[in-house]
N, CA, C and O atoms as CSV, one atom per row, in Angstrom:
chain,resi,resn,atom,element,x,y,z
A,1,UNK,N,N,-4.768,11.252,-2.908
A,1,UNK,CA,C,-5.687,10.735,-1.955
A,1,UNK,C,C,-7.045,11.520,-2.311
A,1,UNK,O,O,-7.035,12.672,-2.744
A,2,UNK,N,N,-8.154,10.811,-2.094
A,2,UNK,CA,C,-9.412,11.440,-2.420
A,2,UNK,C,C,-9.866,12.171,-1.321
A,2,UNK,O,O,-9.443,11.980,-0.181
A,3,UNK,N,N,-10.798,13.087,-1.650
A,3,UNK,CA,C,-11.482,13.936,-0.449
A,3,UNK,C,C,-12.345,13.194,0.450
A,3,UNK,O,O,-12.763,13.739,1.471
A,4,UNK,N,N,-12.687,11.843,0.123
A,4,UNK,CA,C,-13.575,11.223,0.970
A,4,UNK,C,C,-12.891,10.428,2.069
A,4,UNK,O,O,-13.502,9.663,2.816
A,5,UNK,N,N,-11.625,10.650,2.119
A,5,UNK,CA,C,-10.840,9.882,3.239
A,5,UNK,C,C,-11.362,10.532,4.594
A,5,UNK,O,O,-11.429,11.749,4.767
A,6,UNK,N,N,-11.737,9.535,5.570
A,6,UNK,CA,C,-12.062,9.947,6.836
A,6,UNK,C,C,-11.118,9.618,7.810
A,6,UNK,O,O,-10.330,8.691,7.621
A,7,UNK,N,N,-11.118,10.310,8.873
A,7,UNK,CA,C,-10.283,10.201,9.947
A,7,UNK,C,C,-10.824,9.702,11.338
A,7,UNK,O,O,-11.854,10.166,11.825
A,8,UNK,N,N,-10.144,8.824,11.887
A,8,UNK,CA,C,-10.723,8.446,13.104
A,8,UNK,C,C,-9.768,8.317,14.325
A,8,UNK,O,O,-10.145,7.667,15.300
A,9,UNK,N,N,-8.649,8.862,14.310
A,9,UNK,CA,C,-7.767,8.755,15.498
A,9,UNK,C,C,-8.156,9.247,16.811
A,9,UNK,O,O,-8.728,10.332,16.917
A,10,UNK,N,N,-7.894,8.552,17.776
A,10,UNK,CA,C,-8.508,8.957,19.145
A,10,UNK,C,C,-7.421,9.497,20.082
A,10,UNK,O,O,-7.732,9.850,21.220
A,11,UNK,N,N,-6.138,9.575,19.637
A,11,UNK,CA,C,-5.224,10.208,20.438
A,11,UNK,C,C,-4.084,10.875,19.486
A,11,UNK,O,O,-4.113,10.688,18.270
A,12,UNK,N,N,-3.158,11.603,20.063
A,12,UNK,CA,C,-2.044,12.180,19.451
A,12,UNK,C,C,-1.226,11.203,18.599
A,12,UNK,O,O,-0.981,11.379,17.405
A,13,UNK,N,N,-0.820,10.131,19.350
A,13,UNK,CA,C,-0.123,9.146,18.536
A,13,UNK,C,C,-0.725,8.492,17.335
A,13,UNK,O,O,-0.052,8.241,16.334
A,14,UNK,N,N,-1.899,8.238,17.433
A,14,UNK,CA,C,-2.781,7.721,16.316
A,14,UNK,C,C,-2.837,8.878,15.230
A,14,UNK,O,O,-2.652,8.644,14.035
A,15,UNK,N,N,-3.079,10.016,15.682
A,15,UNK,CA,C,-3.137,11.106,14.685
A,15,UNK,C,C,-1.701,11.226,13.890
A,15,UNK,O,O,-1.698,11.412,12.673
A,16,UNK,N,N,-0.625,11.122,14.552
A,16,UNK,CA,C,0.590,11.244,13.935
A,16,UNK,C,C,0.806,10.063,12.918
A,16,UNK,O,O,1.202,10.258,11.769
A,17,UNK,N,N,0.535,8.912,13.397
A,17,UNK,CA,C,0.626,7.719,12.433
A,17,UNK,C,C,-0.352,7.825,11.311
A,17,UNK,O,O,-0.008,7.471,10.183
A,18,UNK,N,N,-1.582,8.303,11.552
A,18,UNK,CA,C,-2.596,8.607,10.450
A,18,UNK,C,C,-1.912,9.551,9.396
A,18,UNK,O,O,-1.953,9.301,8.191
A,19,UNK,N,N,-1.315,10.590,9.894
A,19,UNK,CA,C,-0.751,11.589,8.910
A,19,UNK,C,C,0.389,11.012,8.282
A,19,UNK,O,O,0.661,11.408,7.149
A,20,UNK,N,N,1.071,10.186,8.794
A,20,UNK,CA,C,2.298,9.492,8.161
A,20,UNK,C,C,1.760,8.601,6.934
A,20,UNK,O,O,2.353,8.634,5.856
A,21,UNK,N,N,0.659,7.831,7.124
A,21,UNK,CA,C,0.164,6.970,6.106
A,21,UNK,C,C,-0.526,7.812,5.079
A,21,UNK,O,O,-0.403,7.560,3.880
A,22,UNK,N,N,-1.288,8.859,5.546
A,22,UNK,CA,C,-1.925,9.830,4.560
A,22,UNK,C,C,-0.802,10.346,3.628
A,22,UNK,O,O,-0.964,10.344,2.407
A,23,UNK,N,N,0.311,10.779,4.196
A,23,UNK,CA,C,1.386,11.247,3.314
A,23,UNK,C,C,2.013,10.340,2.384
A,23,UNK,O,O,2.392,10.732,1.281
A,24,UNK,N,N,2.153,9.044,2.806
A,24,UNK,CA,C,2.607,8.048,1.957
A,24,UNK,C,C,1.785,7.859,0.657
A,24,UNK,O,O,2.280,7.805,-0.468
A,25,UNK,N,N,0.287,7.752,0.995
A,25,UNK,CA,C,-0.465,7.530,-0.097
A,25,UNK,C,C,-0.486,8.720,-1.109
A,25,UNK,O,O,-0.596,8.578,-2.327
A,26,UNK,N,N,-0.370,9.885,-0.467
A,26,UNK,CA,C,-0.202,11.238,-1.394
A,26,UNK,C,C,0.903,11.123,-2.167
A,26,UNK,O,O,0.875,11.432,-3.358
A,27,UNK,N,N,2.158,10.594,-1.470
A,27,UNK,CA,C,3.326,10.547,-2.344
A,27,UNK,C,C,3.084,9.540,-3.396
A,27,UNK,O,O,3.384,9.814,-4.558
A,28,UNK,N,N,2.561,8.380,-3.086
A,28,UNK,CA,C,2.265,7.373,-4.219
A,28,UNK,C,C,1.616,7.896,-5.386
A,28,UNK,O,O,1.979,7.655,-6.537
A,29,UNK,N,N,0.533,8.706,-5.018
A,29,UNK,CA,C,-0.416,9.168,-5.997
A,29,UNK,C,C,0.342,10.225,-6.984
A,29,UNK,O,O,-0.122,10.485,-8.094
A,30,UNK,N,N,1.551,10.817,-6.491
A,30,UNK,CA,C,2.313,11.729,-7.234
A,30,UNK,C,C,3.385,10.934,-7.977
A,30,UNK,O,O,4.149,11.512,-8.751
A,31,UNK,N,N,3.459,9.549,-7.744
A,31,UNK,CA,C,4.617,8.687,-8.356
A,31,UNK,C,C,5.923,8.813,-7.635
A,31,UNK,O,O,6.985,8.552,-8.201
A,32,UNK,N,N,5.854,9.212,-6.391
A,32,UNK,CA,C,7.022,9.377,-5.626
A,32,UNK,C,C,7.122,8.275,-4.605
A,32,UNK,O,O,6.931,8.462,-3.403
A,33,UNK,N,N,7.440,7.088,-5.159
A,33,UNK,CA,C,7.666,5.777,-4.356
A,33,UNK,C,C,8.885,5.894,-3.553
A,33,UNK,O,O,8.959,5.223,-2.524
A,34,UNK,N,N,9.904,6.707,-3.914
A,34,UNK,CA,C,11.070,6.867,-3.249
A,34,UNK,C,C,10.762,7.527,-1.743
A,34,UNK,O,O,11.285,7.132,-0.701
A,35,UNK,N,N,9.918,8.484,-1.844
A,35,UNK,CA,C,9.540,9.086,-0.533
A,35,UNK,C,C,8.818,8.074,0.452
A,35,UNK,O,O,8.994,8.126,1.669
A,36,UNK,N,N,8.040,7.206,-0.131
A,36,UNK,CA,C,7.434,6.214,0.604
A,36,UNK,C,C,8.532,5.275,1.245
A,36,UNK,O,O,8.475,4.948,2.431
A,37,UNK,N,N,9.529,4.864,0.395
A,37,UNK,CA,C,10.454,3.892,0.901
A,37,UNK,C,C,11.267,4.613,2.111
A,37,UNK,O,O,11.562,3.980,3.125
A,38,UNK,N,N,11.601,5.948,1.939
A,38,UNK,CA,C,12.355,6.566,2.976
A,38,UNK,C,C,11.611,6.723,4.196
A,38,UNK,O,O,12.223,6.858,5.256
A,39,UNK,N,N,10.244,6.718,4.157
A,39,UNK,CA,C,9.401,6.813,5.398
A,39,UNK,C,C,9.508,5.506,6.246
A,39,UNK,O,O,9.534,5.484,7.477
A,40,UNK,N,N,9.565,4.429,5.428
A,40,UNK,CA,C,9.541,3.084,6.120
A,40,UNK,C,C,10.800,2.717,7.070
A,40,UNK,O,O,11.902,3.201,6.812
A,41,UNK,N,N,10.641,1.980,8.011
A,41,UNK,CA,C,11.801,1.363,8.791
A,41,UNK,C,C,12.636,0.755,7.820
A,41,UNK,O,O,12.191,0.339,6.751
A,42,UNK,N,N,13.997,0.677,8.194
A,42,UNK,CA,C,15.018,-0.064,7.453
A,42,UNK,C,C,14.599,-1.518,7.465
A,42,UNK,O,O,14.929,-2.296,6.570
A,43,UNK,N,N,13.862,-1.859,8.507
A,43,UNK,CA,C,13.683,-3.348,8.757
A,43,UNK,C,C,12.178,-3.628,8.569
A,43,UNK,O,O,11.632,-4.504,9.240
A,44,UNK,N,N,11.465,-2.854,7.613
A,44,UNK,CA,C,10.045,-3.092,7.444
A,44,UNK,C,C,9.791,-4.548,7.040
A,44,UNK,O,O,10.595,-5.178,6.353
A,45,UNK,N,N,8.687,-5.033,7.479
A,45,UNK,CA,C,8.288,-6.309,7.053
A,45,UNK,C,C,6.925,-6.044,6.181
A,45,UNK,O,O,5.929,-5.526,6.684
A,46,UNK,N,N,6.992,-6.409,4.991
A,46,UNK,CA,C,5.937,-6.117,3.964
A,46,UNK,C,C,5.421,-7.371,3.450
A,46,UNK,O,O,6.141,-8.179,2.863
A,47,UNK,N,N,4.074,-7.559,3.684
A,47,UNK,CA,C,3.318,-8.814,3.418
A,47,UNK,C,C,2.370,-8.519,2.253
A,47,UNK,O,O,1.435,-7.726,2.360
A,48,UNK,N,N,2.663,-9.209,1.113
A,48,UNK,CA,C,1.704,-9.173,-0.064
A,48,UNK,C,C,0.873,-10.459,0.002
A,48,UNK,O,O,1.342,-11.571,0.242
A,49,UNK,N,N,-0.419,-10.178,-0.241
A,49,UNK,CA,C,-1.464,-11.335,-0.251
A,49,UNK,C,C,-0.934,-12.549,-1.022
A,49,UNK,O,O,-0.465,-12.351,-2.143
A,50,UNK,N,N,-0.967,-13.737,-0.538
A,50,UNK,CA,C,-0.751,-14.918,-1.170
A,50,UNK,C,C,-1.761,-14.949,-2.420
A,50,UNK,O,O,-2.796,-14.283,-2.411
A,51,UNK,N,N,-1.435,-15.658,-3.350
A,51,UNK,CA,C,-2.217,-15.754,-4.527
A,51,UNK,C,C,-1.844,-14.947,-5.656
A,51,UNK,O,O,-2.281,-15.233,-6.771
A,52,UNK,N,N,-1.039,-13.913,-5.470
A,52,UNK,CA,C,-0.465,-13.076,-6.365
A,52,UNK,C,C,0.838,-13.574,-6.719
A,52,UNK,O,O,1.500,-14.118,-5.835
A,53,UNK,N,N,1.350,-13.458,-8.000
A,53,UNK,CA,C,2.755,-13.958,-8.264
A,53,UNK,C,C,3.849,-13.437,-7.387
A,53,UNK,O,O,4.867,-14.111,-7.234
A,54,UNK,N,N,3.696,-12.253,-6.792
A,54,UNK,CA,C,4.659,-11.682,-5.992
A,54,UNK,C,C,4.152,-11.675,-4.526
A,54,UNK,O,O,4.545,-10.812,-3.741
A,55,UNK,N,N,3.328,-12.585,-4.186
A,55,UNK,CA,C,2.798,-12.709,-2.926
A,55,UNK,C,C,3.925,-13.319,-2.025
A,55,UNK,O,O,4.653,-14.237,-2.404
A,56,UNK,N,N,3.999,-12.725,-0.804
A,56,UNK,CA,C,4.934,-13.236,0.069
A,56,UNK,C,C,5.372,-12.171,1.112
A,56,UNK,O,O,4.774,-11.096,1.165
A,57,UNK,N,N,6.386,-12.450,1.926
A,57,UNK,CA,C,6.851,-11.537,2.994
A,57,UNK,C,C,8.209,-11.042,2.536
A,57,UNK,O,O,9.070,-11.857,2.205
A,58,UNK,N,N,8.432,-9.740,2.504
A,58,UNK,CA,C,9.721,-9.079,2.198
A,58,UNK,C,C,10.173,-8.277,3.319
A,58,UNK,O,O,9.421,-7.541,3.958
A,59,UNK,N,N,11.348,-8.420,3.539
A,59,UNK,CA,C,11.933,-7.657,4.781
A,59,UNK,C,C,13.066,-6.621,4.278
A,59,UNK,O,O,14.026,-6.977,3.594
A,60,UNK,N,N,12.839,-5.320,4.692
A,60,UNK,CA,C,13.684,-4.382,4.361
A,60,UNK,C,C,13.345,-3.543,3.072
A,60,UNK,O,O,12.774,-4.050,2.106
A,61,UNK,N,N,13.705,-2.329,3.119
A,61,UNK,CA,C,13.388,-1.391,2.026
A,61,UNK,C,C,13.686,-1.733,0.681
A,61,UNK,O,O,12.930,-1.486,-0.259
A,62,UNK,N,N,14.995,-2.408,0.570
A,62,UNK,CA,C,15.353,-2.916,-0.719
A,62,UNK,C,C,14.607,-4.075,-1.328
A,62,UNK,O,O,14.362,-4.195,-2.528
A,63,UNK,N,N,14.284,-4.882,-0.405
A,63,UNK,CA,C,13.360,-6.028,-0.888
A,63,UNK,C,C,11.873,-5.429,-1.217
A,63,UNK,O,O,11.258,-5.896,-2.176
A,64,UNK,N,N,11.411,-4.596,-0.572
A,64,UNK,CA,C,10.088,-4.012,-1.010
A,64,UNK,C,C,10.265,-3.345,-2.376
A,64,UNK,O,O,9.440,-3.513,-3.274
A,65,UNK,N,N,11.279,-2.640,-2.505
A,65,UNK,CA,C,11.537,-1.889,-3.878
A,65,UNK,C,C,11.622,-2.841,-4.948
A,65,UNK,O,O,10.980,-2.672,-5.984
A,66,UNK,N,N,12.397,-3.865,-4.762
A,66,UNK,CA,C,12.661,-4.967,-5.911
A,66,UNK,C,C,11.543,-5.856,-6.055
A,66,UNK,O,O,11.221,-6.221,-7.186
A,67,UNK,N,N,10.904,-6.255,-5.025
A,67,UNK,CA,C,9.807,-7.282,-5.206
A,67,UNK,C,C,8.398,-6.733,-5.310
A,67,UNK,O,O,7.493,-7.400,-5.813
A,68,UNK,N,N,8.221,-5.508,-4.827
A,68,UNK,CA,C,6.785,-4.922,-4.943
A,68,UNK,C,C,6.766,-3.730,-5.860
A,68,UNK,O,O,6.150,-3.747,-6.925
A,69,UNK,N,N,7.421,-2.740,-5.448
A,69,UNK,CA,C,7.305,-1.439,-6.297
A,69,UNK,C,C,7.708,-1.455,-7.604
A,69,UNK,O,O,7.083,-0.890,-8.501
A,70,UNK,N,N,9.018,-2.254,-7.805
A,70,UNK,CA,C,9.510,-2.346,-9.242
A,70,UNK,C,C,8.601,-3.088,-10.137
A,70,UNK,O,O,8.390,-2.738,-11.298
A,71,UNK,N,N,8.008,-4.238,-9.512
A,71,UNK,CA,C,7.149,-5.058,-10.305
A,71,UNK,C,C,5.919,-4.362,-10.772
A,71,UNK,O,O,5.469,-4.496,-11.910
A,72,UNK,N,N,5.354,-3.556,-9.775
A,72,UNK,CA,C,4.151,-2.916,-10.173
A,72,UNK,C,C,4.427,-1.830,-11.349
A,72,UNK,O,O,3.636,-1.638,-12.273
A,73,UNK,N,N,5.651,-1.150,-11.185
A,73,UNK,CA,C,5.998,-0.272,-12.213
A,73,UNK,C,C,6.083,-0.900,-13.510
A,73,UNK,O,O,5.573,-0.384,-14.504
A,74,UNK,N,N,6.822,-2.194,-13.540
A,74,UNK,CA,C,7.274,-2.763,-14.798
A,74,UNK,C,C,5.977,-3.522,-15.483
A,74,UNK,O,O,5.816,-3.528,-16.703
A,75,UNK,N,N,5.164,-4.097,-14.653
A,75,UNK,CA,C,4.102,-4.958,-14.996
A,75,UNK,C,C,2.682,-4.387,-15.378
A,75,UNK,O,O,1.849,-4.992,-16.052
A,76,UNK,N,N,2.524,-2.987,-14.781
A,76,UNK,CA,C,1.201,-2.541,-14.710
A,76,UNK,C,C,1.370,-1.125,-15.406
A,76,UNK,O,O,2.411,-0.502,-15.202
A,77,UNK,N,N,0.373,-0.593,-16.229
A,77,UNK,CA,C,0.293,0.714,-16.656
A,77,UNK,C,C,-0.647,1.481,-15.777
A,77,UNK,O,O,-1.619,0.889,-15.307
A,78,UNK,N,N,-0.450,2.713,-15.521
A,78,UNK,CA,C,-1.304,3.531,-14.720
A,78,UNK,C,C,-1.745,2.977,-13.383
A,78,UNK,O,O,-2.867,3.233,-12.945
A,79,UNK,N,N,-0.906,2.244,-12.749
A,79,UNK,CA,C,-1.193,1.524,-11.484
A,79,UNK,C,C,-1.468,2.623,-10.320
A,79,UNK,O,O,-0.660,3.531,-10.127
A,80,UNK,N,N,-2.471,2.508,-9.675
A,80,UNK,CA,C,-2.868,3.545,-8.699
A,80,UNK,C,C,-3.304,2.712,-7.286
A,80,UNK,O,O,-3.882,1.625,-7.315
A,81,UNK,N,N,-2.974,3.321,-6.225
A,81,UNK,CA,C,-3.299,2.883,-5.025
A,81,UNK,C,C,-4.189,4.033,-4.405
A,81,UNK,O,O,-3.680,5.082,-4.009
A,82,UNK,N,N,-5.521,3.783,-4.342
A,82,UNK,CA,C,-6.334,4.933,-3.863
A,82,UNK,C,C,-7.077,4.548,-2.624
A,82,UNK,O,O,-8.044,3.797,-2.749
A,83,UNK,N,N,-6.726,4.987,-1.432
A,83,UNK,CA,C,-7.463,4.854,-0.287
A,83,UNK,C,C,-8.717,5.630,-0.209
A,83,UNK,O,O,-8.754,6.791,-0.619
A,84,UNK,N,N,-9.738,5.042,0.296
A,84,UNK,CA,C,-10.995,5.748,0.512
A,84,UNK,C,C,-11.210,6.043,1.965
A,84,UNK,O,O,-11.856,7.057,2.230
A,85,UNK,N,N,-10.790,5.352,2.873
A,85,UNK,CA,C,-10.928,5.596,4.271
A,85,UNK,C,C,-9.600,5.079,4.994
A,85,UNK,O,O,-8.950,4.089,4.659
A,86,UNK,N,N,-9.353,5.872,5.961
A,86,UNK,CA,C,-8.161,5.575,6.869
A,86,UNK,C,C,-8.736,5.613,8.336
A,86,UNK,O,O,-9.487,6.486,8.773
A,87,UNK,N,N,-8.245,4.490,9.039
A,87,UNK,CA,C,-8.589,4.435,10.554
A,87,UNK,C,C,-7.362,4.212,11.391
A,87,UNK,O,O,-6.558,3.322,11.114
A,88,UNK,N,N,-7.225,4.982,12.368
A,88,UNK,CA,C,-6.064,4.846,13.219
A,88,UNK,C,C,-6.430,4.668,14.613
A,88,UNK,O,O,-7.246,5.417,15.151
A,89,UNK,N,N,-5.794,3.596,15.294
A,89,UNK,CA,C,-5.909,3.413,16.813
A,89,UNK,C,C,-4.538,3.106,17.118
A,89,UNK,O,O,-3.919,2.247,16.489
A,90,UNK,N,N,-3.972,3.864,18.187
A,90,UNK,CA,C,-2.618,3.693,18.685
A,90,UNK,C,C,-1.620,3.518,17.639
A,90,UNK,O,O,-1.355,4.457,16.889
A,91,UNK,N,N,-1.050,2.393,17.533
A,91,UNK,CA,C,0.094,2.175,16.575
A,91,UNK,C,C,-0.326,1.461,15.377
A,91,UNK,O,O,0.558,0.985,14.664
A,92,UNK,N,N,-1.601,1.312,15.040
A,92,UNK,CA,C,-2.154,0.617,13.835
A,92,UNK,C,C,-2.923,1.586,12.992
A,92,UNK,O,O,-3.753,2.343,13.495
A,93,UNK,N,N,-2.668,1.567,11.786
A,93,UNK,CA,C,-3.530,2.393,10.779
A,93,UNK,C,C,-3.951,1.318,9.713
A,93,UNK,O,O,-3.181,0.485,9.235
A,94,UNK,N,N,-5.347,1.461,9.394
A,94,UNK,CA,C,-6.003,0.637,8.331
A,94,UNK,C,C,-6.547,1.452,7.312
A,94,UNK,O,O,-7.295,2.408,7.517
A,95,UNK,N,N,-6.131,1.028,6.135
A,95,UNK,CA,C,-6.670,1.839,4.974
A,95,UNK,C,C,-7.595,1.038,4.145
A,95,UNK,O,O,-7.157,-0.079,3.869
A,96,UNK,N,N,-8.784,1.333,3.670
A,96,UNK,CA,C,-9.587,0.633,2.791
A,96,UNK,C,C,-9.590,1.322,1.517
A,96,UNK,O,O,-9.742,2.544,1.513
A,97,UNK,N,N,-9.436,0.660,0.397
A,97,UNK,CA,C,-9.406,1.448,-0.831
A,97,UNK,C,C,-9.419,0.490,-2.021
A,97,UNK,O,O,-9.881,-0.645,-1.902
A,98,UNK,N,N,-8.896,0.961,-3.202
A,98,UNK,CA,C,-8.780,0.287,-4.390
A,98,UNK,C,C,-7.464,0.386,-5.139
A,98,UNK,O,O,-6.836,1.443,-5.199
A,99,UNK,N,N,-7.056,-0.765,-5.720
A,99,UNK,CA,C,-5.977,-0.826,-6.698
A,99,UNK,C,C,-6.574,-0.544,-8.049
A,99,UNK,O,O,-7.733,-0.914,-8.235
A,100,UNK,N,N,-5.918,0.073,-9.020
A,100,UNK,CA,C,-6.455,0.178,-10.404
A,100,UNK,C,C,-5.201,0.148,-11.278
A,100,UNK,O,O,-4.129,0.626,-10.906
A,101,UNK,N,N,-5.397,-0.443,-12.465
A,101,UNK,CA,C,-4.381,-0.421,-13.413
A,101,UNK,C,C,-4.622,-1.294,-14.573
A,101,UNK,O,O,-5.614,-2.022,-14.590
A,102,UNK,N,N,-3.766,-1.267,-15.558
A,102,UNK,CA,C,-3.897,-2.086,-16.719
A,102,UNK,C,C,-2.612,-2.915,-16.907
A,102,UNK,O,O,-1.478,-2.438,-16.941
A,103,UNK,N,N,-2.931,-4.210,-17.023
A,103,UNK,CA,C,-1.652,-5.169,-17.085
A,103,UNK,C,C,-1.049,-4.909,-18.417
A,103,UNK,O,O,-1.713,-4.864,-19.452
A,104,UNK,N,N,0.283,-4.735,-18.347
A,104,UNK,CA,C,1.029,-4.457,-19.644
A,104,UNK,C,C,0.942,-5.601,-20.589
A,104,UNK,O,O,0.787,-5.425,-21.798
A,105,UNK,N,N,1.043,-6.785,-20.033
A,105,UNK,CA,C,1.136,-7.984,-20.834
A,105,UNK,C,C,-0.086,-8.434,-21.517
A,105,UNK,O,O,-0.023,-9.020,-22.598
A,106,UNK,N,N,-1.304,-8.156,-20.866
A,106,UNK,CA,C,-2.543,-8.652,-21.513
A,106,UNK,C,C,-3.426,-7.492,-21.944
A,106,UNK,O,O,-4.430,-7.679,-22.630
A,107,UNK,N,N,-2.993,-6.154,-21.484
A,107,UNK,CA,C,-3.862,-4.985,-21.727
A,107,UNK,C,C,-5.258,-5.017,-20.943
A,107,UNK,O,O,-6.135,-4.190,-21.192
A,108,UNK,N,N,-5.381,-5.836,-20.159
A,108,UNK,CA,C,-6.702,-6.002,-19.361
A,108,UNK,C,C,-6.506,-4.988,-18.227
A,108,UNK,O,O,-5.423,-4.824,-17.665
A,109,UNK,N,N,-7.737,-4.254,-17.900
A,109,UNK,CA,C,-7.799,-3.332,-16.778
A,109,UNK,C,C,-8.340,-3.994,-15.640
A,109,UNK,O,O,-9.029,-5.004,-15.789
A,110,UNK,N,N,-8.072,-3.479,-14.424
A,110,UNK,CA,C,-8.636,-4.108,-13.290
A,110,UNK,C,C,-8.869,-2.901,-12.209
A,110,UNK,O,O,-8.154,-1.900,-12.178
A,111,UNK,N,N,-9.865,-3.115,-11.413
A,111,UNK,CA,C,-9.997,-2.280,-10.200
A,111,UNK,C,C,-10.274,-3.427,-9.078
A,111,UNK,O,O,-11.184,-4.248,-9.195
A,112,UNK,N,N,-9.420,-3.383,-8.029
A,112,UNK,CA,C,-9.519,-4.476,-7.053
A,112,UNK,C,C,-9.471,-3.759,-5.568
A,112,UNK,O,O,-8.698,-2.842,-5.291
A,113,UNK,N,N,-10.353,-4.289,-4.737
A,113,UNK,CA,C,-10.492,-3.780,-3.465
A,113,UNK,C,C,-9.201,-4.095,-2.588
A,113,UNK,O,O,-8.585,-5.129,-2.846
A,114,UNK,N,N,-8.796,-3.335,-1.655
A,114,UNK,CA,C,-7.758,-3.762,-0.689
A,114,UNK,C,C,-8.049,-3.260,0.730
A,114,UNK,O,O,-8.795,-2.299,0.917
A,115,UNK,N,N,-7.435,-3.941,1.750
A,115,UNK,CA,C,-7.313,-3.444,3.050
A,115,UNK,C,C,-5.833,-3.406,3.239
A,115,UNK,O,O,-5.100,-4.320,2.863
A,116,UNK,N,N,-5.425,-2.350,3.816
A,116,UNK,CA,C,-3.892,-2.377,4.267
A,116,UNK,C,C,-3.808,-2.225,5.778
A,116,UNK,O,O,-4.549,-1.434,6.362
A,117,UNK,N,N,-2.990,-2.911,6.362
A,117,UNK,CA,C,-2.665,-2.812,7.756
A,117,UNK,C,C,-1.283,-2.260,7.941
A,117,UNK,O,O,-0.313,-2.894,7.524
A,118,UNK,N,N,-1.157,-1.143,8.528
A,118,UNK,CA,C,0.078,-0.476,8.878
A,118,UNK,C,C,0.458,-0.553,10.356
A,118,UNK,O,O,-0.358,-0.136,11.179
A,119,UNK,N,N,1.562,-1.024,10.738
A,119,UNK,CA,C,1.974,-1.085,12.155
A,119,UNK,C,C,3.112,-0.271,12.454
A,119,UNK,O,O,4.070,-0.283,11.681
A,120,UNK,N,N,3.119,0.477,13.548
A,120,UNK,CA,C,4.079,1.441,13.821
A,120,UNK,C,C,4.815,1.208,15.050
A,120,UNK,O,O,4.245,0.610,15.963
A,121,UNK,N,N,6.130,1.646,15.199
A,121,UNK,CA,C,6.885,1.677,16.381
A,121,UNK,C,C,7.579,3.109,16.345
A,121,UNK,O,O,8.317,3.448,15.420
A,122,UNK,N,N,7.267,3.943,17.470
A,122,UNK,CA,C,7.937,5.144,17.578
A,122,UNK,C,C,7.667,6.157,16.367
A,122,UNK,O,O,8.500,6.987,16.004
A,123,UNK,N,N,6.363,5.988,15.764
A,123,UNK,CA,C,6.169,6.851,14.610
A,123,UNK,C,C,6.572,6.365,13.311
A,123,UNK,O,O,6.308,7.049,12.322
A,124,UNK,N,N,7.230,5.176,13.188
A,124,UNK,CA,C,7.782,4.710,11.894
A,124,UNK,C,C,7.091,3.531,11.574
A,124,UNK,O,O,6.827,2.733,12.473
A,125,UNK,N,N,6.734,3.297,10.302
A,125,UNK,CA,C,6.146,2.129,9.902
A,125,UNK,C,C,7.167,0.855,9.786
A,125,UNK,O,O,8.137,0.783,9.032
A,126,UNK,N,N,6.756,-0.043,10.632
A,126,UNK,CA,C,7.553,-1.354,10.738
A,126,UNK,C,C,7.024,-2.472,10.142
A,126,UNK,O,O,7.727,-3.460,9.932
A,127,UNK,N,N,5.790,-2.424,9.827
A,127,UNK,CA,C,5.095,-3.670,9.254
A,127,UNK,C,C,3.913,-3.189,8.432
A,127,UNK,O,O,3.152,-2.308,8.831
A,128,UNK,N,N,3.796,-3.808,7.263
A,128,UNK,CA,C,2.632,-3.504,6.284
A,128,UNK,C,C,2.062,-4.908,5.856
A,128,UNK,O,O,2.806,-5.872,5.673
A,129,UNK,N,N,0.711,-4.963,5.711
A,129,UNK,CA,C,0.141,-6.078,5.187
A,129,UNK,C,C,-1.009,-5.616,4.301
A,129,UNK,O,O,-1.826,-4.769,4.663
A,130,UNK,N,N,-1.021,-6.262,3.048
A,130,UNK,CA,C,-2.055,-5.959,2.213
A,130,UNK,C,C,-3.022,-7.155,1.953
A,130,UNK,O,O,-2.540,-8.206,1.530
A,131,UNK,N,N,-4.282,-7.057,2.169
A,131,UNK,CA,C,-5.326,-7.999,2.062
A,131,UNK,C,C,-6.065,-7.588,0.698
A,131,UNK,O,O,-6.749,-6.565,0.692
A,132,UNK,N,N,-5.945,-8.307,-0.363
A,132,UNK,CA,C,-6.459,-7.745,-1.658
A,132,UNK,C,C,-7.423,-8.704,-2.274
A,132,UNK,O,O,-7.540,-9.853,-1.848
A,133,UNK,N,N,-8.163,-8.201,-3.345
A,133,UNK,CA,C,-8.994,-9.062,-4.169
A,133,UNK,C,C,-8.058,-9.659,-5.185
A,133,UNK,O,O,-7.945,-9.132,-6.291
A,134,UNK,N,N,-7.378,-10.745,-4.851
A,134,UNK,CA,C,-6.442,-11.381,-5.703
A,134,UNK,C,C,-7.195,-11.893,-7.060
A,134,UNK,O,O,-6.655,-11.760,-8.158
A,135,UNK,N,N,-8.462,-12.481,-6.903
A,135,UNK,CA,C,-9.027,-12.858,-7.990
A,135,UNK,C,C,-9.176,-11.898,-9.212
A,135,UNK,O,O,-8.968,-12.269,-10.368
A,136,UNK,N,N,-9.532,-10.712,-8.885
A,136,UNK,CA,C,-9.648,-9.578,-9.831
A,136,UNK,C,C,-8.333,-9.355,-10.581
A,136,UNK,O,O,-8.209,-9.301,-11.805
A,137,UNK,N,N,-7.228,-9.217,-9.527
A,137,UNK,CA,C,-5.937,-8.928,-10.150
A,137,UNK,C,C,-5.453,-10.068,-10.972
A,137,UNK,O,O,-5.015,-9.852,-12.101
A,138,UNK,N,N,-5.502,-11.232,-10.493
A,138,UNK,CA,C,-4.977,-12.376,-11.459
A,138,UNK,C,C,-5.844,-12.513,-12.648
A,138,UNK,O,O,-5.314,-13.002,-13.646
A,139,UNK,N,N,-7.027,-12.183,-12.710
A,139,UNK,CA,C,-7.902,-12.288,-13.860
A,139,UNK,C,C,-7.245,-11.367,-14.948
A,139,UNK,O,O,-7.114,-11.775,-16.102
A,140,UNK,N,N,-6.829,-10.105,-14.556
A,140,UNK,CA,C,-6.231,-9.135,-15.412
A,140,UNK,C,C,-4.856,-9.568,-15.926
A,140,UNK,O,O,-4.383,-9.062,-16.943
A,141,UNK,N,N,-4.183,-10.560,-15.181
A,141,UNK,CA,C,-2.864,-11.000,-15.707
A,141,UNK,C,C,-2.975,-12.195,-16.711
A,141,UNK,O,O,-1.999,-12.554,-17.370
A,142,UNK,N,N,-4.188,-12.793,-16.804
A,142,UNK,CA,C,-4.336,-14.012,-17.689
A,142,UNK,C,C,-4.760,-13.454,-19.010
A,142,UNK,O,O,-4.967,-14.208,-19.961
């Protein structure tokens, strides 16, 4: 995670949720997707922006691993998820940042903007949605 990440939690619950999300992004930056998966609810609902080949809604850790994490690992080189800002209010954390990577099949690099919405219950992420610049990502795939 970059040093420019800002925090805006207004209460203890929001701060705890903010810290969970910040740790997940730190784990991702170290290539530790397993730690991220362990943090998620068993019943996580993970929504990927329509317009991407793997766009859709996935339920459960195994579905997220197979349909999202494994595909990014196999289809992109040096794929990175870099948040620039994190905002927390009660049981919602929003991250703004960039995806970066090089498509293995085409060799094309991309940097695409994202907004991530994390929803929590009892301190555990139960829902995730990415809103991404699909045009830039799909252009790297073609």
